[in-house]
MARSEFI-14886 format. One record per residue (C-alpha): residue number from 1; residue in one letter; x, y, z. Coordinates in pm, whole numbers. Layout:
REM residues N
+-----+------+--------+--------+--------+
:  nr : rest :   east :  north :     up :
+-----+------+--------+--------+--------+
: NUM :    A :      X :      Y :      Z :
...
+-----+------+--------+--------+--------+
//
This chain:
REM residues 494
+-----+------+--------+--------+--------+
:  nr : rest :   east :  north :     up :
+-----+------+--------+--------+--------+
:   1 :    M :  -9452 : -18390 :  10890 :
:   2 :    S :  -9703 : -18493 :  10602 :
:   3 :    K :  -9870 : -18147 :  10646 :
:   4 :    Q :  -9540 : -17948 :  10601 :
:   5 :    Y :  -9472 : -18179 :  10298 :
:   6 :    W :  -9805 : -18096 :  10125 :
:   7 :    R :  -9747 : -17727 :  10203 :
:   8 :    L :  -9406 : -17722 :  10053 :
:   9 :    W :  -9534 : -17917 :   9745 :
:  10 :    L :  -9826 : -17647 :   9712 :
:  11 :    K :  -9597 : -17359 :   9708 :
:  12 :    L :  -9358 : -17512 :   9447 :
:  13 :    L :  -9644 : -17580 :   9230 :
:  14 :    M :  -9800 : -17247 :   9251 :
:  15 :    R :  -9444 : -17083 :   9175 :
:  16 :    K :  -9429 : -17298 :   8873 :
:  17 :    Q :  -9746 : -17175 :   8752 :
:  18 :    R :  -9678 : -16819 :   8794 :
:  19 :    R :  -9353 : -16889 :   8605 :
:  20 :    M :  -9522 : -17040 :   8314 :
:  21 :    I :  -9790 : -16750 :   8305 :
:  22 :    L :  -9515 : -16483 :   8321 :
:  23 :    R :  -9329 : -16678 :   8017 :
:  24 :    K :  -9645 : -16688 :   7787 :
:  25 :    L :  -9720 : -16319 :   7872 :
:  26 :    S :  -9356 : -16219 :   7769 :
:  27 :    K :  -9360 : -16413 :   7440 :
:  28 :    K :  -9701 : -16243 :   7331 :
:  29 :    M :  -9611 : -15880 :   7418 :
:  30 :    P :  -9309 : -15662 :   7413 :
:  31 :    I :  -9116 : -15652 :   7710 :
:  32 :    Y :  -9176 : -15267 :   7791 :
:  33 :    A :  -9539 : -15325 :   7750 :
:  34 :    F :  -9515 : -15616 :   7996 :
:  35 :    A :  -9305 : -15405 :   8242 :
:  36 :    T :  -9567 : -15109 :   8234 :
:  37 :    I :  -9865 : -15350 :   8297 :
:  38 :    S :  -9661 : -15499 :   8587 :
:  39 :    S :  -9583 : -15175 :   8736 :
:  40 :    K :  -9951 : -15053 :   8724 :
:  41 :    I : -10085 : -15374 :   8880 :
:  42 :    Q :  -9810 : -15338 :   9166 :
:  43 :    D :  -9907 : -14969 :   9207 :
:  44 :    M : -10279 : -15073 :   9242 :
:  45 :    L : -10213 : -15349 :   9478 :
:  46 :    N :  -9975 : -15116 :   9687 :
:  47 :    L : -10239 : -14837 :   9688 :
:  48 :    E : -10158 : -14587 :   9934 :
:  49 :    N : -10375 : -14289 :  10034 :
:  50 :    D : -10243 : -13936 :   9999 :
:  51 :    G : -10261 : -13692 :  10269 :
:  52 :    S : -10281 : -13701 :  10644 :
:  53 :    D : -10514 : -13907 :  10874 :
:  54 :    D : -10752 : -13579 :  10881 :
:  55 :    T : -10810 : -13415 :  10555 :
:  56 :    T : -10938 : -13044 :  10569 :
:  57 :    L : -11158 : -12919 :  10259 :
:  58 :    I : -11267 : -12581 :  10212 :
:  59 :    D : -11554 : -12495 :   9985 :
:  60 :    N : -11636 : -12167 :   9800 :
:  61 :    D : -11830 : -12046 :  10077 :
:  62 :    H : -11500 : -12090 :  10319 :
:  63 :    N : -11698 : -12364 :  10511 :
:  64 :    R : -11450 : -12579 :  10660 :
:  65 :    Y : -11497 : -12961 :  10635 :
:  66 :    V : -11280 : -13209 :  10833 :
:  67 :    M : -11275 : -13547 :  10676 :
:  68 :    S : -11149 : -13853 :  10895 :
:  69 :    N : -11070 : -14051 :  10606 :
:  70 :    K : -10786 : -13991 :  10360 :
:  71 :    K : -10848 : -13898 :  10006 :
:  72 :    S : -10786 : -14165 :   9761 :
:  73 :    K : -10735 : -14103 :   9374 :
:  74 :    Y : -10915 : -14413 :   9310 :
:  75 :    P : -11305 : -14453 :   9286 :
:  76 :    V : -11334 : -14664 :   9625 :
:  77 :    L : -11594 : -14673 :   9884 :
:  78 :    Q : -11509 : -14456 :  10176 :
:  79 :    V : -11648 : -14374 :  10522 :
:  80 :    D : -11625 : -14058 :  10710 :
:  81 :    L : -11567 : -14171 :  11061 :
:  82 :    R : -11545 : -13809 :  11191 :
:  83 :    L : -11886 : -13754 :  11071 :
:  84 :    I : -12040 : -14079 :  11208 :
:  85 :    S : -11900 : -13999 :  11550 :
:  86 :    D : -12029 : -13645 :  11538 :
:  87 :    L : -12382 : -13781 :  11471 :
:  88 :    V : -12354 : -14038 :  11747 :
:  89 :    V : -12269 : -13778 :  11985 :
:  90 :    V : -12562 : -13549 :  11853 :
:  91 :    V : -12826 : -13812 :  11883 :
:  92 :    V : -12742 : -13960 :  12213 :
:  93 :    S : -12706 : -13642 :  12388 :
:  94 :    A : -13014 : -13513 :  12242 :
:  95 :    A : -13178 : -13844 :  12365 :
:  96 :    I : -13058 : -13797 :  12706 :
:  97 :    G : -13147 : -13441 :  12726 :
:  98 :    G : -13504 : -13490 :  12588 :
:  99 :    I : -13551 : -13790 :  12851 :
: 100 :    I : -13448 : -13564 :  13155 :
: 101 :    F : -13647 : -13252 :  13052 :
: 102 :    S : -13966 : -13487 :  12986 :
: 103 :    C : -13931 : -13644 :  13328 :
: 104 :    L : -13907 : -13284 :  13468 :
: 105 :    G : -14233 : -13187 :  13295 :
: 106 :    Q : -14035 : -12944 :  13046 :
: 107 :    P : -14082 : -12938 :  12677 :
: 108 :    V : -13847 : -13177 :  12510 :
: 109 :    I : -13714 : -12931 :  12278 :
: 110 :    V : -13540 : -12728 :  12563 :
: 111 :    G : -13366 : -13062 :  12621 :
: 112 :    Y : -13240 : -13087 :  12263 :
: 113 :    L : -13114 : -12725 :  12284 :
: 114 :    L : -12929 : -12780 :  12617 :
: 115 :    A : -12790 : -13091 :  12495 :
: 116 :    G : -12654 : -12924 :  12194 :
: 117 :    S : -12508 : -12632 :  12386 :
: 118 :    L : -12321 : -12860 :  12622 :
: 119 :    I : -12155 : -13053 :  12343 :
: 120 :    G : -12097 : -12789 :  12104 :
: 121 :    P : -11810 : -12532 :  12069 :
: 122 :    G : -11933 : -12306 :  12356 :
: 123 :    G : -11967 : -12600 :  12582 :
: 124 :    L : -11748 : -12920 :  12649 :
: 125 :    Q : -11630 : -12920 :  12261 :
: 126 :    F : -11699 : -13258 :  12172 :
: 127 :    I : -11795 : -13112 :  11819 :
: 128 :    S : -11588 : -12845 :  11700 :
: 129 :    E : -11647 : -12834 :  11340 :
: 130 :    M : -12008 : -12817 :  11288 :
: 131 :    V : -12067 : -12739 :  10924 :
: 132 :    Q : -12111 : -13117 :  10837 :
: 133 :    V : -12361 : -13174 :  11127 :
: 134 :    E : -12558 : -12860 :  11046 :
: 135 :    T : -12577 : -12979 :  10673 :
: 136 :    F : -12722 : -13307 :  10779 :
: 137 :    A : -12947 : -13146 :  11042 :
: 138 :    Q : -13102 : -12919 :  10755 :
: 139 :    F : -13322 : -13226 :  10660 :
: 140 :    G : -13486 : -13167 :  11016 :
: 141 :    V : -13606 : -12822 :  10881 :
: 142 :    V : -13745 : -12981 :  10559 :
: 143 :    F : -13941 : -13273 :  10734 :
: 144 :    L : -14054 : -13028 :  10995 :
: 145 :    L : -14228 : -12822 :  10748 :
: 146 :    F : -14344 : -13111 :  10536 :
: 147 :    A : -14533 : -13257 :  10833 :
: 148 :    L : -14674 : -12907 :  10912 :
: 149 :    G : -14806 : -12890 :  10570 :
: 150 :    L : -14961 : -13235 :  10611 :
: 151 :    E : -15136 : -13112 :  10901 :
: 152 :    F : -15283 : -12807 :  10713 :
: 153 :    S : -15664 : -12791 :  10736 :
: 154 :    L : -15901 : -12500 :  10622 :
: 155 :    T : -16181 : -12687 :  10804 :
: 156 :    K : -16040 : -12604 :  11128 :
: 157 :    L : -15969 : -12246 :  11044 :
: 158 :    K : -16334 : -12186 :  10936 :
: 159 :    V : -16471 : -12216 :  11280 :
: 160 :    V : -16303 : -11929 :  11407 :
: 161 :    G : -16163 : -11789 :  11068 :
: 162 :    P : -16182 : -11400 :  11115 :
: 163 :    V : -15991 : -11392 :  11455 :
: 164 :    A : -15747 : -11674 :  11335 :
: 165 :    V : -15665 : -11528 :  11008 :
: 166 :    F : -15701 : -11152 :  11018 :
: 167 :    G : -15629 : -11141 :  11387 :
: 168 :    G : -15314 : -11372 :  11352 :
: 169 :    L : -15204 : -11153 :  11052 :
: 170 :    L : -15273 : -10827 :  11260 :
: 171 :    Q : -15063 : -10956 :  11547 :
: 172 :    I : -14773 : -11007 :  11302 :
: 173 :    V : -14798 : -10662 :  11161 :
: 174 :    I : -14800 : -10508 :  11492 :
: 175 :    L : -14510 : -10689 :  11621 :
: 176 :    M : -14341 : -10612 :  11295 :
: 177 :    F : -14417 : -10227 :  11329 :
: 178 :    L : -14328 : -10218 :  11707 :
: 179 :    C : -13986 : -10393 :  11638 :
: 180 :    G : -13916 : -10195 :  11350 :
: 181 :    S : -13994 :  -9872 :  11511 :
: 182 :    T : -13775 :  -9976 :  11823 :
: 183 :    A : -13477 : -10069 :  11582 :
: 184 :    M : -13503 :  -9731 :  11417 :
: 185 :    L : -13493 :  -9530 :  11745 :
: 186 :    C : -13195 :  -9733 :  11846 :
: 187 :    G : -13010 :  -9685 :  11545 :
: 188 :    A : -13032 : -10059 :  11426 :
: 189 :    K : -13126 : -10154 :  11050 :
: 190 :    L : -13501 : -10155 :  10980 :
: 191 :    S : -13468 : -10485 :  10831 :
: 192 :    E : -13341 : -10651 :  11135 :
: 193 :    G : -13623 : -10495 :  11335 :
: 194 :    I : -13891 : -10637 :  11112 :
: 195 :    F : -13715 : -10977 :  11118 :
: 196 :    V : -13717 : -10971 :  11486 :
: 197 :    G : -14099 : -10867 :  11478 :
: 198 :    C : -14183 : -11172 :  11261 :
: 199 :    F : -13963 : -11386 :  11472 :
: 200 :    L : -14144 : -11281 :  11802 :
: 201 :    S : -14487 : -11331 :  11612 :
: 202 :    M : -14426 : -11718 :  11619 :
: 203 :    S : -14577 : -11920 :  11908 :
: 204 :    S : -14522 : -12295 :  11990 :
: 205 :    T : -14791 : -12522 :  11828 :
: 206 :    A : -14655 : -12839 :  11996 :
: 207 :    V : -14635 : -12693 :  12349 :
: 208 :    V : -14975 : -12516 :  12358 :
: 209 :    V : -15171 : -12768 :  12169 :
: 210 :    K : -15035 : -13046 :  12436 :
: 211 :    F : -15137 : -12814 :  12717 :
: 212 :    L : -15487 : -12768 :  12588 :
: 213 :    V : -15550 : -13149 :  12502 :
: 214 :    E : -15438 : -13230 :  12876 :
: 215 :    R : -15694 : -12981 :  13018 :
: 216 :    N : -15968 : -13080 :  12782 :
: 217 :    S : -15971 : -12706 :  12681 :
: 218 :    N : -15919 : -12742 :  12282 :
: 219 :    N : -16282 : -12757 :  12238 :
: 220 :    L : -16365 : -12433 :  12474 :
: 221 :    L : -16379 : -12102 :  12276 :
: 222 :    H : -16019 : -11976 :  12406 :
: 223 :    G : -15899 : -12307 :  12284 :
: 224 :    Q : -16036 : -12289 :  11956 :
: 225 :    V : -15913 : -11924 :  11903 :
: 226 :    T : -15578 : -12029 :  12001 :
: 227 :    I : -15534 : -12341 :  11795 :
: 228 :    G : -15668 : -12126 :  11501 :
: 229 :    T : -15417 : -11864 :  11549 :
: 230 :    L : -15150 : -12126 :  11576 :
: 231 :    I : -15248 : -12291 :  11249 :
: 232 :    F : -15238 : -11943 :  11075 :
: 233 :    Q : -14890 : -11868 :  11217 :
: 234 :    D : -14775 : -12201 :  11116 :
: 235 :    C : -14897 : -12141 :  10778 :
: 236 :    A : -14744 : -11796 :  10770 :
: 237 :    V : -14402 : -11952 :  10812 :
: 238 :    G : -14371 : -12061 :  10452 :
: 239 :    L : -14433 : -11711 :  10354 :
: 240 :    L : -14214 : -11540 :  10592 :
: 241 :    F : -13937 : -11762 :  10484 :
: 242 :    A : -13997 : -11601 :  10130 :
: 243 :    L : -13971 : -11254 :  10265 :
: 244 :    L : -13622 : -11314 :  10442 :
: 245 :    P : -13395 : -11300 :  10135 :
: 246 :    V : -13565 : -10951 :  10072 :
: 247 :    L : -13482 : -10851 :  10412 :
: 248 :    G : -13144 : -10966 :  10380 :
: 249 :    G : -13066 : -10774 :  10067 :
: 250 :    N : -12826 : -10473 :  10076 :
: 251 :    S : -12927 : -10277 :   9758 :
: 252 :    G : -13194 : -10038 :   9866 :
: 253 :    I : -13544 : -10013 :   9895 :
: 254 :    L : -13637 : -10012 :   9507 :
: 255 :    H : -13428 : -10287 :   9460 :
: 256 :    G : -13595 : -10467 :   9728 :
: 257 :    M : -13936 : -10390 :   9613 :
: 258 :    F : -13829 : -10515 :   9272 :
: 259 :    S : -13687 : -10825 :   9429 :
: 260 :    M : -14005 : -10877 :   9626 :
: 261 :    G : -14211 : -10833 :   9312 :
: 262 :    K : -14002 : -11094 :   9119 :
: 263 :    L : -14036 : -11341 :   9419 :
: 264 :    L : -14392 : -11296 :   9421 :
: 265 :    V : -14434 : -11368 :   9051 :
: 266 :    T : -14191 : -11671 :   9097 :
: 267 :    L : -14413 : -11770 :   9412 :
: 268 :    S : -14722 : -11735 :   9227 :
: 269 :    V : -14610 : -11946 :   8930 :
: 270 :    Y : -14479 : -12209 :   9160 :
: 271 :    L : -14812 : -12224 :   9376 :
: 272 :    A : -14986 : -12267 :   9035 :
: 273 :    C : -14782 : -12554 :   8948 :
: 274 :    A : -14846 : -12702 :   9278 :
: 275 :    S : -15203 : -12658 :   9242 :
: 276 :    L : -15216 : -12830 :   8905 :
: 277 :    L : -15014 : -13111 :   9052 :
: 278 :    T : -15253 : -13143 :   9351 :
: 279 :    W : -15554 : -13179 :   9110 :
: 280 :    S : -15405 : -13391 :   8848 :
: 281 :    F : -15102 : -13592 :   8955 :
: 282 :    V : -15065 : -13616 :   9358 :
: 283 :    P : -15377 : -13832 :   9426 :
: 284 :    R : -15315 : -14065 :   9151 :
: 285 :    F : -14962 : -14108 :   9253 :
: 286 :    L : -15036 : -14173 :   9611 :
: 287 :    K : -15296 : -14423 :   9519 :
: 288 :    L : -15058 : -14608 :   9306 :
: 289 :    M : -14797 : -14619 :   9592 :
: 290 :    I : -15064 : -14743 :   9814 :
: 291 :    Q : -15147 : -15029 :   9585 :
: 292 :    I : -14762 : -15131 :   9500 :
: 293 :    S : -14681 : -15112 :   9881 :
: 294 :    S : -14975 : -15308 :   9997 :
: 295 :    Q : -14728 : -15571 :  10145 :
: 296 :    T : -14472 : -15331 :  10312 :
: 297 :    S : -14502 : -14942 :  10374 :
: 298 :    E : -14129 : -14880 :  10329 :
: 299 :    L : -14189 : -14794 :   9935 :
: 300 :    Y : -14487 : -14552 :  10026 :
: 301 :    Q : -14263 : -14388 :  10316 :
: 302 :    L : -13975 : -14339 :  10040 :
: 303 :    A : -14198 : -14211 :   9775 :
: 304 :    A : -14327 : -13954 :  10020 :
: 305 :    V : -13987 : -13843 :  10143 :
: 306 :    A : -13875 : -13815 :   9770 :
: 307 :    F : -14159 : -13622 :   9679 :
: 308 :    C : -14109 : -13384 :   9965 :
: 309 :    L : -13736 : -13351 :   9854 :
: 310 :    L : -13794 : -13287 :   9508 :
: 311 :    S : -14048 : -13010 :   9578 :
: 312 :    A : -13792 : -12854 :   9821 :
: 313 :    W : -13524 : -12892 :   9569 :
: 314 :    C : -13749 : -12731 :   9291 :
: 315 :    S : -13837 : -12436 :   9525 :
: 316 :    D : -13485 : -12367 :   9608 :
: 317 :    K : -13364 : -12372 :   9250 :
: 318 :    L : -13631 : -12109 :   9154 :
: 319 :    G : -13482 : -11890 :   9432 :
: 320 :    L : -13755 : -11937 :   9686 :
: 321 :    S : -13636 : -12171 :   9982 :
: 322 :    L : -13619 : -12530 :  10076 :
: 323 :    E : -13857 : -12478 :  10366 :
: 324 :    L : -14136 : -12314 :  10141 :
: 325 :    G : -14107 : -12620 :   9894 :
: 326 :    S : -14132 : -12871 :  10181 :
: 327 :    F : -14443 : -12711 :  10320 :
: 328 :    A : -14595 : -12683 :   9991 :
: 329 :    A : -14536 : -13054 :   9940 :
: 330 :    G : -14718 : -13121 :  10246 :
: 331 :    V : -15002 : -12898 :  10169 :
: 332 :    M : -15043 : -13079 :   9843 :
: 333 :    I : -15079 : -13433 :  10012 :
: 334 :    S : -15307 : -13275 :  10281 :
: 335 :    T : -15596 : -13210 :  10010 :
: 336 :    T : -15598 : -13592 :   9955 :
: 337 :    D : -15749 : -13900 :  10133 :
: 338 :    F : -15379 : -14009 :  10221 :
: 339 :    A : -15254 : -13728 :  10443 :
: 340 :    Q : -15306 : -13894 :  10774 :
: 341 :    H : -15131 : -14208 :  10629 :
: 342 :    T : -14840 : -13993 :  10507 :
: 343 :    L : -14803 : -13822 :  10851 :
: 344 :    D : -14787 : -14158 :  11036 :
: 345 :    Q : -14519 : -14273 :  10792 :
: 346 :    V : -14297 : -13967 :  10785 :
: 347 :    E : -14340 : -13857 :  11167 :
: 348 :    P : -14064 : -14088 :  11288 :
: 349 :    I : -13816 : -13944 :  11028 :
: 350 :    R : -13943 : -13609 :  11118 :
: 351 :    N : -13879 : -13668 :  11477 :
: 352 :    L : -13524 : -13786 :  11444 :
: 353 :    F : -13423 : -13506 :  11213 :
: 354 :    A : -13602 : -13243 :  11433 :
: 355 :    A : -13397 : -13338 :  11727 :
: 356 :    L : -13089 : -13334 :  11511 :
: 357 :    F : -13179 : -12994 :  11398 :
: 358 :    L : -13268 : -12837 :  11741 :
: 359 :    S : -12938 : -12990 :  11877 :
: 360 :    S : -12733 : -12836 :  11609 :
: 361 :    I : -12908 : -12521 :  11678 :
: 362 :    G : -12818 : -12558 :  12060 :
: 363 :    M : -12458 : -12577 :  11944 :
: 364 :    L : -12443 : -12232 :  11832 :
: 365 :    I : -12563 : -12110 :  12190 :
: 366 :    N : -12261 : -11951 :  12384 :
: 367 :    V : -12338 : -12072 :  12748 :
: 368 :    H : -12057 : -11823 :  12868 :
: 369 :    F : -12223 : -11538 :  12689 :
: 370 :    L : -12578 : -11620 :  12826 :
: 371 :    W : -12437 : -11643 :  13185 :
: 372 :    T : -12237 : -11324 :  13151 :
: 373 :    H : -12582 : -11134 :  13013 :
: 374 :    V : -12823 : -11336 :  13217 :
: 375 :    D : -12973 : -11005 :  13346 :
: 376 :    I : -13060 : -10891 :  13007 :
: 377 :    L : -13176 : -11244 :  12885 :
: 378 :    L : -13424 : -11247 :  13188 :
: 379 :    A : -13547 : -10893 :  13112 :
: 380 :    S : -13609 : -10974 :  12739 :
: 381 :    V : -13792 : -11286 :  12818 :
: 382 :    I : -14030 : -11082 :  13047 :
: 383 :    L : -14066 : -10818 :  12802 :
: 384 :    V : -14146 : -11077 :  12529 :
: 385 :    I : -14422 : -11240 :  12751 :
: 386 :    V : -14574 : -10917 :  12856 :
: 387 :    V : -14580 : -10765 :  12494 :
: 388 :    K : -14708 : -11082 :  12325 :
: 389 :    T : -14983 : -11118 :  12603 :
: 390 :    T : -15081 : -10765 :  12549 :
: 391 :    V : -15091 : -10778 :  12177 :
: 392 :    A : -15262 : -11118 :  12143 :
: 393 :    A : -15525 : -11012 :  12404 :
: 394 :    A : -15605 : -10676 :  12247 :
: 395 :    V : -15637 : -10826 :  11923 :
: 396 :    T : -15874 : -11102 :  12030 :
: 397 :    K : -16073 : -10838 :  12197 :
: 398 :    T : -16097 : -10631 :  11910 :
: 399 :    F : -16292 : -10911 :  11739 :
: 400 :    G : -16559 : -10910 :  12001 :
: 401 :    Y : -16450 : -11167 :  12258 :
: 402 :    N : -16483 : -11104 :  12623 :
: 403 :    L : -16188 : -10991 :  12816 :
: 404 :    R : -16160 : -11339 :  12986 :
: 405 :    T : -16109 : -11533 :  12691 :
: 406 :    S : -15878 : -11266 :  12526 :
: 407 :    V : -15646 : -11274 :  12844 :
: 408 :    V : -15606 : -11653 :  12823 :
: 409 :    V : -15567 : -11664 :  12451 :
: 410 :    G : -15282 : -11393 :  12509 :
: 411 :    L : -15116 : -11597 :  12785 :
: 412 :    L : -15121 : -11909 :  12588 :
: 413 :    L : -14957 : -11725 :  12277 :
: 414 :    A : -14699 : -11560 :  12503 :
: 415 :    Q : -14393 : -11781 :  12425 :
: 416 :    I : -14184 : -11801 :  12123 :
: 417 :    G : -14226 : -12113 :  11929 :
: 418 :    E : -14011 : -12386 :  11788 :
: 419 :    F : -14032 : -12247 :  11395 :
: 420 :    A : -13857 : -11934 :  11527 :
: 421 :    F : -13558 : -12142 :  11546 :
: 422 :    V : -13588 : -12250 :  11198 :
: 423 :    L : -13642 : -11865 :  11105 :
: 424 :    L : -13347 : -11748 :  11304 :
: 425 :    S : -13121 : -12029 :  11144 :
: 426 :    R : -13236 : -11915 :  10790 :
: 427 :    A : -13177 : -11532 :  10890 :
: 428 :    S : -12835 : -11610 :  11016 :
: 429 :    N : -12747 : -11771 :  10704 :
: 430 :    L : -12865 : -11444 :  10512 :
: 431 :    H : -12658 : -11229 :  10747 :
: 432 :    L : -12971 : -11062 :  10837 :
: 433 :    V : -12893 : -11085 :  11224 :
: 434 :    E : -12528 : -11140 :  11346 :
: 435 :    G : -12332 : -11170 :  11676 :
: 436 :    R : -12490 : -11074 :  12005 :
: 437 :    M : -12845 : -11018 :  11851 :
: 438 :    Y : -12842 : -11385 :  11731 :
: 439 :    L : -12719 : -11513 :  12070 :
: 440 :    L : -12969 : -11298 :  12263 :
: 441 :    L : -13281 : -11419 :  12032 :
: 442 :    L : -13155 : -11778 :  12077 :
: 443 :    G : -13129 : -11742 :  12450 :
: 444 :    T : -13467 : -11570 :  12480 :
: 445 :    T : -13652 : -11825 :  12283 :
: 446 :    A : -13502 : -12111 :  12476 :
: 447 :    F : -13584 : -11950 :  12813 :
: 448 :    S : -13954 : -11855 :  12684 :
: 449 :    L : -14011 : -12233 :  12613 :
: 450 :    V : -13866 : -12314 :  12946 :
: 451 :    T : -14093 : -12092 :  13147 :
: 452 :    T : -14411 : -12186 :  12941 :
: 453 :    P : -14526 : -12465 :  13169 :
: 454 :    V : -14494 : -12223 :  13480 :
: 455 :    L : -14675 : -11962 :  13283 :
: 456 :    F : -14962 : -12203 :  13206 :
: 457 :    K : -14993 : -12296 :  13572 :
: 458 :    L : -15035 : -11932 :  13679 :
: 459 :    I : -15345 : -11887 :  13431 :
: 460 :    P : -15604 : -12027 :  13677 :
: 461 :    A : -15474 : -11814 :  13952 :
: 462 :    V : -15480 : -11494 :  13686 :
: 463 :    M : -15851 : -11603 :  13612 :
: 464 :    H : -15927 : -11613 :  13998 :
: 465 :    L : -15763 : -11282 :  14059 :
: 466 :    G : -15972 : -11135 :  13770 :
: 467 :    V : -16284 : -11264 :  13903 :
: 468 :    L : -16211 : -11122 :  14242 :
: 469 :    M : -16157 : -10786 :  14106 :
: 470 :    H : -16460 : -10800 :  13878 :
: 471 :    W : -16264 : -10791 :  13568 :
: 472 :    F : -16391 : -11110 :  13441 :
: 473 :    P : -16731 : -11297 :  13489 :
: 474 :    S : -16748 : -11609 :  13715 :
: 475 :    E : -16562 : -11921 :  13605 :
: 476 :    S : -16906 : -12133 :  13554 :
: 477 :    S : -17078 : -11838 :  13366 :
: 478 :    G : -16756 : -11771 :  13149 :
: 479 :    Q : -16721 : -12133 :  13059 :
: 480 :    T : -17109 : -12152 :  12964 :
: 481 :    E : -17056 : -11841 :  12749 :
: 482 :    E : -16765 : -11993 :  12583 :
: 483 :    K : -16964 : -12331 :  12484 :
: 484 :    I : -17259 : -12126 :  12357 :
: 485 :    S : -17019 : -11925 :  12163 :
: 486 :    V : -16857 : -12250 :  11999 :
: 487 :    I : -17196 : -12398 :  11919 :
: 488 :    E : -17300 : -12081 :  11723 :
: 489 :    A : -16980 : -12066 :  11537 :
: 490 :    H : -17017 : -12429 :  11440 :
: 491 :    N : -17373 : -12368 :  11331 :
: 492 :    R : -17257 : -12084 :  11125 :
: 493 :    L : -17006 : -12323 :  10956 :
: 494 :    L : -17277 : -12555 :  10889 :
+-----+------+--------+--------+--------+
//
C-alpha cells in the first residue's frame, strides 16, 4: 500500500511541475510561438521514417541499391542490415569453400569462386542484388595489388633477368598477337582479342610458388626462371590496367592512340611524383609511424592502409586506375626497410578482402550456363594449357636454356592466374568483354586453377617419358646442369 501511495504522489508532483513550466513559458512568449515549438517537439519525438521497409535507390549509372533501413529526414545513425547480412553470407560461405578445397588439396581460390557461384544469382540466390557487395569487395583488388607491390624486388629479377623480363614480355606479345589474329578471323573485335591475350598471359604466382617451395625446386634453374617470369607478369598487371581503358574505347584508332599517349604522359607524371615521394617522404613517414606505434601496431597498420587508399584515389582521379595506384603505393614502400613489416601488417586485411572479392567474382558465374556448355569449357581449358605450355617453353628455349628446363617452365606457367580475375572484372566494367565471352573466360580460369595440381603431378611422368624418348638428359645430369647454371647466374650478378 505504501508503494502505491508514493507512486501516486510522484505522478502528481511531476504533473504539477509540468504545469508550472508551461505556465511560465506561455507568459514569456506569444501563444502562436509556443504552439509552434510544441508542435516541432512533438514531431521530433514521434519521428516516423518515410518509405517502406525496403528502400530501392538507383544511381546515375543505373546501379540498384536495396537498403534494408528506411530513409530518415533527420541526420540519425542508421545501419543497413541487408548489406550486413549479405557480407555475413559471403564471408561464411567463402570460409567453408576455402576449408573444403584446402582439405582436398586444391587451391582455396577455387573454393571462394565456387562458394560465390552457389550463393549468387546463378545459384541458390541467397544474394540477389550484388552491387553493394561488389563495391565493398573492390577493396580486395586494391589490397591484393598493394601487397603485390610490397613484394616487388629487382634483386630477384636480376638473377634470371633476360628470360624473366624480355621472355615474359615476349610471351605476352605472342599471346596478344595470336588472340588478336584469331578474333579478326572469327569476326570479333580486335580489342577484345588483344584483351584475351593479356588475360591468358597471366599465371598464378601463389599456386606455382607454393608448389615449388613444397618440392624444394625454387632454387633450381627452372624454379628461378619460373619465379622471375611470374614476378614480371605481376609487375605487368599495373601497366595492363592502364591499357584497358584504351582497349575499351569506341572512338577509332587515332583517338585511341591519342588517348594512349595522354595516358602515358599522365602515367609518367604520376610515376615521377611517386619516385620523388619514395626518395623524400615515404621512409621518413614510415619511420615516424614505427616510433609512434612502438607500443601497438594498429596505428602503423592504419597509416599503411591510408597511404595505399590515398595513392589509389589519386591514381583514379588522374584517369589511371585504383589498381595501378595501389600497386605503386606498394612499390614505393618496397624500396624501404619497412616493406616486410608493412606486408605483415596488411596481409590479414588483404586475405579477408581478397576472399570477399573472389567470392563476388564467383557470384557472376552462371552455373547453368557452364553446365550447358561444359564441352566448350573443357576444350578451352585444354587449348589454354597446350598453347601456354608451348609458348612459354619455346620462349625459354629461345634464351638458350635446354629443352628439359624449357618444358618444365612451360608446364608450370600453363594455368591462368588469380590476377586474371581482376583484369576480367575491370574489362567487364569497361564493357570490353560481355555476355558469353565473359562467362567462358571466368569458367576457363576457374577450371584451369582446378586442374593445376593434377598437371603438376604429371610433370615427373612427362620428364621420365622425355628421358626414355631421349628428348631430355637423365634426371641427375639435368639437375646438376641446372645447379651449375644457377651458380653461374649468381656469380654474374655478384
